[in-house]
BATORFI-428851 format. One record per residue: residue number from 1; residue in three letters; x, y, z of N, C-alpha, C in turn. Coordinates in steps of 0.1 Angstrom, whole numbers, padded with zeros to 4 digits. Example, Ala and Ser with C-alpha at 12.3 -4.5 7.8 and 13.67 -1.06 7.14 Angstrom:
# BATORFI-428851
 resi resn   n_x   n_y   n_z  ca_x  ca_y  ca_z   c_x   c_y   c_z
    1  ALA  0132 -0057  0078  0123 -0045  0078  0132 -0033  0078
    2  SER  0128 -0022  0071  0137 -0011  0071  0129  0000  0079
# end
This chain:
# BATORFI-428851
 resi resn   n_x   n_y   n_z  ca_x  ca_y  ca_z   c_x   c_y   c_z
    1  UNK  3121  1047  0509  3122  1063  0506  3132  1064  0493
    2  UNK  3134  1071  0487  3143  1069  0474  3148  1082  0474
    3  UNK  3161  1081  0471  3173  1089  0467  3168  1103  0458
    4  UNK  3179  1110  0459  3175  1120  0454  3181  1122  0444
    5  UNK  3172  1127  0431  3180  1130  0416  3191  1141  0421
    6  UNK  3200  1142  0410  3209  1152  0410  3206  1166  0412
    7  UNK  3197  1168  0406  3188  1187  0401  3181  1186  0412
    8  UNK  3181  1177  0427  3177  1180  0435  3185  1183  0450
    9  UNK  3194  1181  0444  3208  1189  0460  3210  1199  0456
   10  UNK  3218  1207  0464  3224  1218  0461  3235  1212  0474
   11  UNK  3250  1219  0471  3257  1223  0478  3256  1230  0493
   12  UNK  3259  1222  0504  3255  1223  0517  3246  1219  0524
   13  UNK  3237  1215  0516  3227  1204  0521  3230  1191  0529
   14  UNK  3222  1189  0539  3225  1183  0551  3215  1170  0553
   15  UNK  3223  1161  0561  3210  1148  0563  3216  1147  0576
   16  UNK  3209  1139  0586  3205  1132  0596  3202  1115  0589
   17  UNK  3211  1107  0591  3200  1097  0587  3197  1089  0598
   18  UNK  3180  1078  0594  3180  1078  0604  3170  1059  0598
   19  UNK  3176  1050  0610  3174  1048  0621  3192  1049  0623
   20  UNK  3195  1050  0630  3208  1045  0642  3214  1034  0639
   21  UNK  3226  1025  0643  3223  1015  0640  3233  1007  0655
   22  UNK  3230  1000  0664  3245  0998  0675  3248  0982  0669
   23  UNK  3260  0984  0671  3268  0976  0664  3270  0966  0675
   24  UNK  3274  0953  0671  3268  0941  0682  3280  0931  0675
   25  UNK  3285  0921  0684  3295  0914  0684  3292  0905  0671
   26  UNK  3278  0901  0668  3277  0896  0658  3283  0902  0647
   27  UNK  3278  0912  0647  3281  0918  0630  3299  0922  0630
   28  UNK  3303  0922  0641  3318  0920  0640  3325  0911  0633
   29  UNK  3319  0901  0641  3323  0885  0639  3318  0882  0628
   30  UNK  3311  0882  0621  3309  0878  0611  3311  0886  0597
   31  UNK  3314  0901  0600  3319  0908  0586  3337  0904  0593
   32  UNK  3341  0900  0600  3352  0898  0601  3360  0885  0592
   33  UNK  3346  0876  0593  3350  0863  0589  3348  0861  0573
   34  UNK  3332  0872  0568  3334  0871  0555  3343  0879  0545
   35  UNK  3351  0885  0555  3364  0894  0544  3374  0889  0552
   36  UNK  3376  0884  0556  3385  0870  0562  3398  0876  0565
   37  UNK  3396  0890  0574  3402  0891  0586  3405  0887  0593
   38  UNK  3414  0884  0599  3414  0874  0610  3425  0884  0621
   39  UNK  3424  0899  0622  3428  0908  0625  3425  0904  0645
   40  UNK  3435  0897  0654  3433  0895  0668  3425  0901  0678
   41  UNK  3427  0918  0670  3422  0928  0679  3406  0929  0673
   42  UNK  3404  0923  0663  3389  0925  0661  3381  0910  0669
   43  UNK  3389  0897  0671  3384  0886  0674  3386  0881  0686
   44  UNK  3398  0881  0690  3404  0878  0705  3402  0885  0715
   45  UNK  3395  0885  0724  3388  0890  0736  3402  0892  0744
   46  UNK  3406  0878  0746  3422  0887  0756  3436  0891  0751
   47  UNK  3436  0893  0734  3447  0901  0731  3438  0914  0732
   48  UNK  3427  0919  0727  3419  0930  0730  3423  0932  0740
   49  UNK  3417  0925  0750  3421  0930  0764  3433  0934  0770
   50  UNK  3441  0936  0763  3453  0934  0765  3460  0946  0759
   51  UNK  3451  0951  0749  3458  0961  0741  3456  0977  0747
   52  UNK  3460  0987  0744  3451  1001  0748  3441  1004  0751
   53  UNK  3434  0995  0740  3422  1000  0737  3413  0993  0748
   54  UNK  3418  0978  0760  3413  0973  0766  3396  0963  0763
   55  UNK  3391  0965  0748  3381  0957  0747  3386  0952  0734
   56  UNK  3375  0943  0731  3375  0944  0707  3373  0957  0703
   57  UNK  3380  0958  0691  3378  0969  0681  3365  0960  0669
   58  UNK  3361  0972  0667  3351  0965  0656  3358  0968  0641
   59  UNK  3354  0959  0641  3366  0961  0623  3362  0973  0614
   60  UNK  3370  0980  0611  3370  0997  0607  3358  0990  0593
   61  UNK  3368  0986  0587  3357  0983  0574  3344  0978  0571
   62  UNK  3336  0972  0586  3324  0974  0589  3317  0987  0592
   63  UNK  3328  0993  0595  3323  1008  0602  3322  1017  0587
   64  UNK  3328  1012  0578  3332  1020  0561  3318  1022  0560
   65  UNK  3319  1003  0553  3304  0999  0549  3291  1004  0557
   66  UNK  3290  0998  0569  3277  1008  0576  3275  1020  0573
   67  UNK  3285  1035  0570  3280  1046  0567  3277  1045  0554
   68  UNK  3278  1038  0543  3271  1040  0531  3261  1032  0530
   69  UNK  3257  1023  0540  3248  1013  0540  3236  1024  0546
   70  UNK  3233  1032  0560  3230  1040  0569  3223  1052  0556
   71  UNK  3237  1059  0548  3233  1067  0543  3223  1064  0527
   72  UNK  3225  1052  0524  3219  1055  0511  3202  1057  0504
   73  UNK  3197  1049  0515  3180  1055  0512  3176  1068  0514
   74  UNK  3185  1078  0520  3179  1090  0520  3190  1099  0508
   75  UNK  3199  1093  0501  3208  1099  0491  3205  1094  0477
   76  UNK  3207  1080  0472  3213  1075  0462  3203  1057  0460
   77  UNK  3192  1063  0464  3182  1048  0465  3172  1050  0454
   78  UNK  3180  1044  0438  3168  1046  0429  3172  1058  0418
   79  UNK  3184  1064  0421  3188  1074  0415  3207  1071  0412
   80  UNK  3206  1065  0421  3224  1061  0417  3229  1057  0402
   81  UNK  3237  1061  0398  3242  1053  0384  3254  1046  0388
   82  UNK  3264  1052  0395  3275  1041  0400  3282  1055  0411
   83  UNK  3289  1043  0423  3299  1050  0430  3313  1053  0421
   84  UNK  3317  1066  0422  3328  1071  0417  3339  1063  0424
   85  UNK  3343  1069  0436  3349  1066  0444  3348  1074  0459
   86  UNK  3357  1065  0470  3357  1070  0481  3373  1073  0483
   87  UNK  3374  1085  0493  3384  1095  0496  3387  1097  0505
   88  UNK  3396  1103  0512  3398  1109  0524  3386  1099  0535
   89  UNK  3390  1085  0537  3386  1079  0549  3393  1082  0559
   90  UNK  3391  1083  0574  3396  1085  0580  3386  1079  0595
   91  UNK  3395  1071  0606  3388  1066  0618  3394  1074  0633
   92  UNK  3390  1086  0631  3399  1091  0644  3393  1084  0657
   93  UNK  3380  1078  0660  3377  1069  0672  3377  1060  0670
   94  UNK  3384  1049  0676  3378  1037  0674  3361  1032  0677
   95  UNK  3358  1020  0670  3345  1017  0674  3344  1003  0686
   96  UNK  3334  1005  0693  3332  0991  0705  3323  0982  0703
   97  UNK  3323  0972  0702  3312  0966  0701  3298  0968  0712
   98  UNK  3285  0978  0714  3277  0984  0719  3278  0996  0713
   99  UNK  3286  1000  0707  3282  1019  0704  3272  1019  0692
  100  UNK  3266  1029  0692  3253  1032  0688  3258  1041  0677
  101  UNK  3259  1039  0664  3265  1051  0653  3254  1056  0644
  102  UNK  3252  1067  0647  3240  1076  0636  3257  1086  0619
  103  UNK  3249  1082  0614  3252  1087  0600  3247  1100  0596
  104  UNK  3257  1113  0592  3252  1122  0585  3258  1124  0577
  105  UNK  3250  1132  0563  3257  1131  0551  3256  1149  0545
  106  UNK  3269  1154  0542  3265  1168  0536  3268  1170  0522
  107  UNK  3263  1174  0515  3270  1178  0502  3277  1188  0498
  108  UNK  3292  1184  0497  3302  1191  0496  3310  1199  0480
  109  UNK  3305  1190  0474  3306  1194  0453  3297  1188  0447
  110  UNK  3290  1195  0437  3283  1192  0425  3289  1194  0409
  111  UNK  3290  1188  0404  3288  1195  0389  3284  1184  0378
  112  UNK  3279  1194  0370  3274  1185  0355  3283  1176  0351
  113  UNK  3278  1165  0346  3286  1154  0336  3292  1160  0323
  114  UNK  3300  1157  0319  3311  1163  0305  3304  1152  0300
  115  UNK  3304  1145  0302  3300  1128  0287  3285  1122  0289
  116  UNK  3281  1128  0303  3267  1127  0304  3256  1138  0302
  117  UNK  3247  1141  0293  3239  1151  0298  3229  1146  0310
  118  UNK  3223  1136  0309  3213  1134  0317  3215  1125  0334
  119  UNK  3231  1129  0334  3237  1126  0354  3244  1138  0349
  120  UNK  3246  1137  0368  3252  1147  0374  3265  1142  0386
  121  UNK  3278  1147  0390  3281  1143  0400  3281  1149  0414
  122  UNK  3280  1142  0425  3278  1150  0435  3289  1142  0445
  123  UNK  3293  1150  0455  3305  1142  0464  3298  1147  0479
  124  UNK  3295  1134  0486  3286  1137  0501  3302  1135  0511
  125  UNK  3301  1142  0520  3306  1135  0531  3300  1132  0541
  126  UNK  3301  1117  0543  3293  1110  0554  3307  1112  0568
  127  UNK  3299  1117  0580  3303  1113  0590  3293  1102  0596
  128  UNK  3302  1095  0606  3294  1081  0615  3300  1087  0636
  129  UNK  3289  1091  0638  3293  1097  0649  3288  1084  0661
  130  UNK  3295  1087  0674  3288  1074  0682  3281  1080  0697
  131  UNK  3277  1070  0703  3268  1076  0710  3272  1089  0719
  132  UNK  3284  1087  0721  3290  1101  0730  3300  1111  0721
  133  UNK  3289  1112  0709  3293  1122  0702  3309  1123  0692
  134  UNK  3316  1113  0697  3327  1113  0692  3323  1112  0672
  135  UNK  3334  1113  0670  3338  1108  0651  3338  1097  0650
  136  UNK  3337  1089  0645  3338  1071  0647  3348  1071  0631
  137  UNK  3338  1075  0621  3344  1078  0607  3337  1088  0601
  138  UNK  3351  1097  0588  3345  1101  0580  3349  1102  0568
  139  UNK  3344  1103  0555  3346  1100  0542  3341  1110  0533
  140  UNK  3345  1110  0521  3343  1117  0511  3336  1105  0498
  141  UNK  3324  1104  0495  3318  1096  0483  3311  1104  0471
  142  UNK  3321  1098  0462  3316  1108  0449  3306  1095  0441
  143  UNK  3295  1103  0429  3286  1095  0429  3283  1099  0420
  144  UNK  3276  1092  0404  3273  1095  0394  3257  1090  0397
  145  UNK  3248  1105  0397  3232  1103  0400  3230  1109  0384
  146  UNK  3216  1097  0381  3205  1104  0373  3200  1120  0375
  147  UNK  3197  1128  0366  3189  1139  0367  3175  1136  0366
  148  UNK  3166  1144  0373  3153  1138  0373  3147  1148  0360
  149  UNK  3154  1152  0357  3148  1163  0340  3147  1150  0332
  150  UNK  3153  1142  0336  3155  1129  0317  3148  1116  0322
  151  UNK  3140  1120  0338  3135  1104  0342  3122  1103  0332
# end
């Protein structure tokens, strides 16, 4: 499925992306190892058990990356020129191994590019919710998209 061009979006457009994704121990272990994040709360079951959470916490940069990955098929595949920035990243609830995360995206801002007439800027609010309906992560993602008229 291809993403949408700049001129196919409107402020307020909202999508709930599918599929959702259940986070595994392997996801957390491999992502933490690949990024050299050796935080014991992510890797050491005994340390995590003794924490206020009582179990391993999934690396929050994995959940951040997962939100982007789950959203792109419906938003920017084939239409993206560049990611311009990520802002207001918050993780109000922890993610645990076995949580199933669903991503939704809403267009919160749009504007024509002043320097690139065949492109426009869209700001998405991405939100990951778990199977309990809790927000695990939210962020703003600013992207530069191609215009369909320019294709």
